[in-house]
C-alpha positions in Angstrom: 0.0 0.0 0.0 1.3 3.4 -0.9 1.1 6.0 2.0 1.1 9.7 1.7 1.1 12.5 4.3 0.4 16.1 4.3 3.4 18.2 5.5 2.9 21.3 7.6 2.5 24.4 5.4 2.1 22.5 2.2 -1.1 22.0 0.3 0.0 18.8 -1.6 0.6 15.3 -0.3 4.1 13.9 0.1 4.9 10.2 -0.6 6.0 8.3 2.5 6.6 4.9 1.1 5.2 1.4 0.4 4.0 -0.6 3.5 2.2 -3.9 4.0 -0.8 -3.7 6.2 0.5 -6.5 8.4 4.0 -5.1 8.6 4.8 -3.6 12.1 8.4 -2.5 11.3 10.2 -2.2 8.0 12.3 0.1 5.9 11.7 3.7 6.8 11.5 6.4 4.2 14.6 8.4 3.7 13.0 11.6 5.0 11.7 9.9 8.2 12.3 12.1 11.2 12.6 10.5 14.7 11.2 13.7 16.1 7.7 12.9 14.7 5.0 12.0 17.2 2.9 8.9 17.5 0.1 10.5 15.5 2.4 10.9 12.5 3.2 7.2 12.3 1.7 5.7 9.1 0.0 2.8 10.8 -1.7 5.1 13.4 -2.9 7.4 10.7 -4.2 4.5 8.6 -6.1 3.1 11.6 -7.6 6.4 12.5 -8.7 6.9 8.9 -10.0 3.4 8.4 -11.8 2.8 11.7 -12.9 6.2 13.1 -16.3 5.0 14.5 -14.7 2.0 16.2 -12.2 4.3 18.0 -14.9 6.8 18.9 -17.1 4.0 20.3 -14.1 2.6 22.3 -13.5 6.1 23.7 -17.2 6.6 24.6 -17.2 3.1 26.3 -14.2 4.1 28.3 -15.8 7.3 29.4 -19.1 5.6 30.2 -17.3 2.9 32.3 -15.4 5.6 34.3 -18.6 7.5 34.9 -20.4 4.3 36.1 -17.6 3.6 38.5 -17.4 7.1 39.7 -21.0 8.2 39.9 -23.0 5.0 39.9 -25.3 3.4 37.4 -28.5 5.6 37.8 -26.7 8.9 37.9 -24.8 7.9 34.8 -28.0 6.8 33.1 -29.6 10.2 34.0 -26.5 12.0 32.7 -26.7 10.0 29.4 -30.4 10.8 28.9 -29.8 14.5 29.5 -26.9 14.6 27.1 -29.1 12.8 24.5 -31.9 15.4 25.0 -29.3 18.2 24.6 -28.1 16.5 21.4 -31.7 16.4 20.1 -32.3 20.1 21.0 -29.0 21.2 19.4 -29.6 19.1 16.3 -33.1 20.6 15.9 -31.7 24.1 16.2 -28.9 23.3 13.7 -31.4 21.6 11.4 -29.4 18.4 11.4 -31.2 16.0 9.0 -30.6 12.9 11.1 -32.2 14.5 14.1 -35.1 16.0 12.2 -35.8 12.5 10.7 -35.6 10.9 14.2 -38.1 13.5 15.6 -40.5 13.0 12.6 -40.4 9.2 13.2 -41.3 9.8 16.9 -44.5 11.7 16.3 
C-alpha cells in the first residue's frame, strides 16, 4: 500500500513509502524524522482513517465505564439521557437532517 502524508505548510501530499498492512516494522522512508510523534506514524494514521467509528465507540465506552464507576449506574443513566436530550435540541436548532428524521419518526 502506498502511503502519503500532508506536511505542515504544504497543500499537496508527500509520498512516504510502500507498506504492507501486516508489517509492524520495516524500511523507513529516507526523510523519516525520529522527532515525529505517534500521530504521524503511518499505521496510526491509517487506523484512525480506516476505523474512526470504532475508535470513537471505544473512547465513549471508556468514558461511560469511568462514569459508572465514579457516579454509579443511575446517575450515569440520567446524565446520558440529559446529554441525548441536549443532542436532540442542538440538532433541531442546527437543522441536522438525522435529528429531524428521528423527531419525525417519533411523532
